[in-house]
C-alpha positions as a Python dict, from the first residue, in 0.01 Angstrom:
ca = {
    (1, 'M'): (0, 0, 0),
    (2, 'A'): (257, -237, -150),
    (3, 'H'): (134, -514, 78),
    (4, 'Q'): (-221, -464, -51),
    (5, 'I'): (-104, -482, -413),
    (6, 'T'): (82, -807, -339),
    (7, 'K'): (-231, -958, -185),
    (8, 'G'): (-435, -841, -483),
    (9, 'K'): (-197, -1013, -724),
    (10, 'R'): (-212, -1335, -518),
    (11, 'I'): (-591, -1326, -527),
    (12, 'L'): (-598, -1269, -904),
    (13, 'D'): (-349, -1551, -966),
    (14, 'T'): (-558, -1786, -756),
    (15, 'L'): (-879, -1683, -932),
    (16, 'K'): (-725, -1749, -1274),
    (17, 'S'): (-659, -2109, -1179),
    (18, 'L'): (-1011, -2181, -1049),
    (19, 'P'): (-1284, -2348, -1256),
    (20, 'V'): (-1597, -2147, -1343),
    (21, 'K'): (-1812, -2318, -1077),
    (22, 'K'): (-1568, -2217, -804),
    (23, 'L'): (-1554, -1861, -939),
    (24, 'E'): (-1930, -1834, -890),
    (25, 'E'): (-1887, -1940, -528),
    (26, 'V'): (-1610, -1683, -478),
    (27, 'L'): (-1832, -1413, -628),
    (28, 'D'): (-2122, -1509, -400),
    (29, 'F'): (-1893, -1495, -97),
    (30, 'A'): (-1747, -1158, -201),
    (31, 'E'): (-2098, -1015, -240),
    (32, 'Y'): (-2188, -1152, 104),
    (33, 'L'): (-1885, -982, 259),
    (34, 'K'): (-1971, -658, 83),
    (35, 'S'): (-2332, -663, 207),
    (36, 'K'): (-2222, -757, 559),
    (37, 'D'): (-2055, -416, 599),
    (38, 'R'): (-2376, -236, 502),
    (39, 'L'): (-2591, -348, 794),
    (40, 'P'): (-2786, -66, 955),
    (41, 'I'): (-2639, 63, 1278),
    (42, 'N'): (-2936, -53, 1482),
    (43, 'L'): (-2880, -412, 1362),
    (44, 'Q'): (-2505, -408, 1429),
    (45, 'K'): (-2548, -334, 1799),
    (46, 'T'): (-2808, -540, 1975),
    (47, 'K'): (-2968, -417, 2293),
    (48, 'R'): (-2982, -651, 2587),
    (49, 'I'): (-3323, -711, 2731),
    (50, 'K'): (-3354, -796, 3098),
    (51, 'L'): (-3609, -1067, 3161),
    (52, 'P'): (-3743, -1128, 3510),
    (53, 'V'): (-3630, -1466, 3638),
    (54, 'F'): (-3748, -1442, 3998),
    (55, 'H'): (-3987, -1733, 3946),
    (56, 'I'): (-3727, -1983, 3825),
    (57, 'G'): (-3680, -2263, 4073),
    (58, 'R'): (-4009, -2199, 4250),
    (59, 'I'): (-4226, -2427, 4036),
    (60, 'A'): (-4344, -2727, 4231),
    (61, 'K'): (-4286, -3064, 4062),
    (62, 'E'): (-4654, -3156, 4083),
    (63, 'N'): (-4736, -2850, 3870),
    (64, 'L'): (-4542, -2999, 3581),
    (65, 'D'): (-4709, -3339, 3604),
    (66, 'R'): (-4889, -3437, 3284),
    (67, 'S'): (-5220, -3496, 3454),
    (68, 'N'): (-5207, -3154, 3622),
    (69, 'L'): (-5114, -2979, 3299),
    (70, 'Y'): (-5356, -3146, 3061),
    (71, 'G'): (-5606, -3321, 3285),
    (72, 'E'): (-5795, -3589, 3100),
    (73, 'Y'): (-5758, -3419, 2760),
    (74, 'I'): (-5454, -3624, 2651),
    (75, 'D'): (-5605, -3948, 2778),
    (76, 'S'): (-5923, -3887, 2576),
    (77, 'K'): (-5717, -3816, 2261),
    (78, 'L'): (-5488, -4117, 2302),
    (79, 'G'): (-5742, -4367, 2426),
}
């Protein structure tokens, strides 16, 4: 408890020496820290989703070629 009081005094002494603009920033940060503890339980723990990746590495290079993907659409827009 004494350690907490000592830290509190250090914080107050530091705050007294800050200009008003910096005090506003400290207040914003303190409010952020306070709200951070109030997150709903379902947001604090995220569930991992398993995505199927069996197809990765099986895409043929010619399937990613511009002409195969877009055909003549891009050429008609650019030309």
